[in-house]
N, C-alpha and C positions, 0 to 999 in steps of 0.2 A: 504493500500500500504506500510506503514511503516513496518508492520509485515512481508510482503513478502520480503522486502529488507533485513531484519535480516536473514531470511533463506538463501537468496542468498549470502550475505556476509560471512556467516558461511561456506557455501559450497565452495566458492572461496578460502577462507583462508586455508581450509583443503586440497583442491586439489593442490594448489601451492606447499605446503610443500611435499605432497605425490608424486607428479609427478617428482619433482627434485630428490628425494631419489630413486624412482623406476628406473629411467633412469641410475643413477650412478651404482646401484647394478646390473642392467641388463647387463651393460657393463663389470662389474667385473666377474659375474658368467656365463654369456652367456645364460641366461634363456630366452626362447621365451615367455613363459607365463608372466614373469616379464616385458618384453618389451611391451607386449600387454597391461598390466596393466598401464604402464607408459603413453602410448598413450591414454588410457581411461581417466586417470586423467587429462592429458593435454587438451583433448577435453572438459571435464567437466568444467575445469577452464575457457576456452574461451566461453563456453556456458553460464556460469554465467554472464560474462561480457555482452554478447548479451542480456540476460534477463534484466539486468539493463538498457541497452540502450532502450529496448522496454518499460520498466516502465516509463522512463523519457519522451520518445516521446509520450506515450499514455496520459500523463497529460497535453499536450498542449491544450489551449482553442479552442473553436469552431471558425471557420472562414467562410467566404462566400462560399469557395470551399468545406468545410467540416462542414456543419451546425450542425451536431450531435457530433462534437468533433472528437478526434483521438483515442478513446478507442481501436479500432480494431488493432491499431499499435502493441499492445502487442501480439495479436494472430499471426500476421505476423512473428514477431521475434521468437515466440515459435515454429512456423513451421520451420524456418531456423535452430533453435537448434536441432529439431528432425531430420532434414536431415543431419546435421553434425554428430549426434550420429550414424546414419545409415552408412553414407559414410566413415567418418574418424575413428570413434570408432570401429564400427562393421567391416567395410571393411578392414581396416589395420590389425586388430587383426586376422581376418580370413585368409588374405593373408600371414601374418607372420607365422601363425600356419601351413598352407599348405607347405610353404617353409621349415619349420623346420622338418616336417614329411618326405619330399622328401630328404632333406639333413641333417639328424640328426647329432648333435654334442654333444659329452659327456659333461654333466654338471659338472662344477667345484664345489668347496665347496658350498653347498646350505645354509650354516648357515645364511649368511647375508640376503638371500631371506626371510627366516622365520622371522628374526628380522624386516625387512621392512614391511612384510605383517601384522605382529602383530601391529606395529605402525600405519599402514594404516587403519587397522580395528578399532583402537581406534579413529582416527580422523574422519573416515567416519561414525562411529557409533555416534559420537558427533554431526556431521553435520545432520545426519538423525533424531536424537532426537530433535534438534532445529527446523527442518522443520516440524516434526510431531507435536510438541507443537503448532506451529503457525497454522498448518492445523486444529488441534482439536479446537483451539480458533475460527476459522472461521466457523467450522461445526455447532456451536450452538446446541450441544447435539445430533446431528444425529448419528446413527451408522456409523462406519468408512467407510465401503464399500458403503453405501448409500450416505454419504457425498462426497466420492471420485467421485462417478458417477455424482453427481449434481454440483460439483465444476466447476466454469467457470474462475477460476484464474489460468492460466497456470504456473505462477512463482512457486507457492507452490507445485503443483502436479508434475511439471517437476523435481524440486529438489528432491522430494520424490522418484520419479521413478529412477533418476540417482543414488541416494545414495543406494537405494535398489539393483539396478543392480551392483553397486560397491561392496557391501558387499557379494553378491552371487559370483561375479567374483573373489574376494579375496579368498573365500573358494575353488573355482575351481582351481585357480592358486596354492594354497598351496597343494591341493591334487595332481595336476599334477606334481609339483616339487618333492613331496615326492615319488610318485610312479616311476617317472623317475629315481630318484637317487637310490631308494631301489631295484628296479628290473633291474637296468642298462639298461633301455629302454628309450633313449632320445626322441624317437618319442612321448612318452606320454606327454611330455612337450608341444610339438606342438599341440597335441590333445586338451590339456587344453586351448591353445590359440584359437583354432577353436571354442570351446564351448563358450568362452568369446565373440568372435565375433558374434556368433549366438544369444547369450543372448542380446547383445547390439542392434542388428538389430531388435529383437522382441520388445524390449522396444521402439525403435524408431518408429516402425510401429504403435504401440498403440498411441504414442504422435502425430504422423502425422494425424491419424484418428480423434483425438480430436480437433486438430487445424483446420483441414479441415471443420468439422462441424460448428465451430464458425465463420470461415471466410466466409462461403457461406450463413450465416444467420440463425443460429440455434435459435429457439424460446423457449418460456417458456414450462414447462412440462404440459402434458394434465390435470393433477389434478389442477394445478394452473389456467389454462384456465377455468376449470369447476367451480372453486371457484369464479372467476370474473363474470362468467355468472350468478351464483346464486346471487351474490351481486346485479347485475343489475335487475334481476327478482324480487327482494324484493321491488323494487320501484313500487307503485301502478299504475303509468301511463305508465309503460313499458309493451307492449304486448308480445314481443318476442325479443330474442337476436340472431343476425346473426353470421357472422364470427368474430373470435377474432384473429387478426393478431399480431404477436410479433417477436422481434428480439433482441438478445444481441448485444449491441453496445459498450460493455466494460465488464470487469470482474464483476462489481457490478452495471451495468446500463442496463436497458431494456426499449425498446420502445414497447408500446402496443396500438393497434387501435381496438376499440370495435364498432361493428355495432349494433345499437339499433333501434328497431321499436316501436315507441310510439303509444298509443291508439288514435283512432280518436278523434278530437276536444280537444286534450290536450293543455291547454294554454301554451304559450311560457315561461312564468315565472315558471310554474310548471315543465316543461321539463328542464329548466336551473337548477332548484334546484335539480332535480333528477340526472342530469349529474354531478353536483358538489358533491353530496353525493356518487355517484359511484366512482369518482376519489379519494375522501378522504378515503373511506374504502379500496380501492385497495392499495393505497400508505401506509396506516397504517399497513395493514396485510403483504404486500410484499414490503419491503423497497427498493429492487433492481429496482422496477418500478419507474423510475425517470420521464419518459414522457408517458402520457396516453392521448389518444384522443378518444372522444366519437362522433361517427357519427350517425346522425339521419336518418333512412331509410325513414320515413314519416315525412314531415315537420310539426312541431307543429302548432296548430291554433293560430292566433294572439290573444292577450289578449282582452277579451270582455269588452266593456264599460258598464256602469250602465244603466239600463232602464230609470232612471230619466234623463239621459243626452240625 
C-alpha cells in the first residue's frame, strides 16, 4: 500500500501544477483542446484524492458488520474514479470540442500552448514512470501485459491508465493546435478536443469493467485453482476435490473455500493433518490467500482405539 501511495502522490502533484497552467493558457489563447486538457488534469487530481480516500478506508479493521474487513472499499472508490473520468473528463472534453466545431474561433498566438504542453508532458511522463516503477515492483517479474491483466490493485493501474491517456491526449492537443493554426482551420482544435474526450471515455470504460468484476466477487485464476486442487490431491487420504470457491476481498487478500472428499475410514487426526498441510502449501505458494477453509464432503472416521483397550 505504501508503494501505491507514492504513485498517487506523484500523480496528484503533477496534475495540480499542470491543471492550473493549462487553464490560464487556455484563457489567454482561446484553445478548446487546451481547455479540455485542463479539465482532464483537474479531474485526474480529484481522482487521486479519491484513491487515497479509498486506500485509507480499505485499511480499517474487521468489524461485526464486516467480518472480512473493508478491502473492497478500494474497489468502490476506483469505480467512482472511473465514472468521473467518463463523465467529467470525457464528457466535458467532448462537449467543449463539439461547441468549438459549431462555433469556431480563430486561435490567438499558440506559442504558450506549446510551452505548457511540453511542460505537461515532462510532469506527466515523470508521474507515469513513478507509477510504472511501482507496478513493475508488484509484478514480481511477470511480463507487463500479463501483470496488468492479473493486477487487483486499482490504485496503481488507474494511475497508469490516467497518465497514459494524459500523454496521448497531450500529443493530440499539440497536433490539433498546430494544424488549427497552420491551416487556419479553428475547427481542428475542436476536433482534437473531441478525440481527447473519446480517449478518456474509452479508458474509463476499461476501468469500470475492472472495478465491476472485483466488486461483484471476482475469484482466483483457473490455473491457481488447479494448483490448489493438485496440492490437495497429493494428500494420500484425499479421494477427490470438489468445488474451489474464491473471492478477492482486497487488492492482496483472497478468500478460498476448498471442498475435499476424504477416503472412507480416514481417521480424524489424519484428515486434520492433511487439511493443515493443504493450507500451509497454498499460503506459501500464493501469499495473497490470507483465508482458506477446507470443507470435508465425507466426515472422517473417529480415531480408532487400540485393540488392547
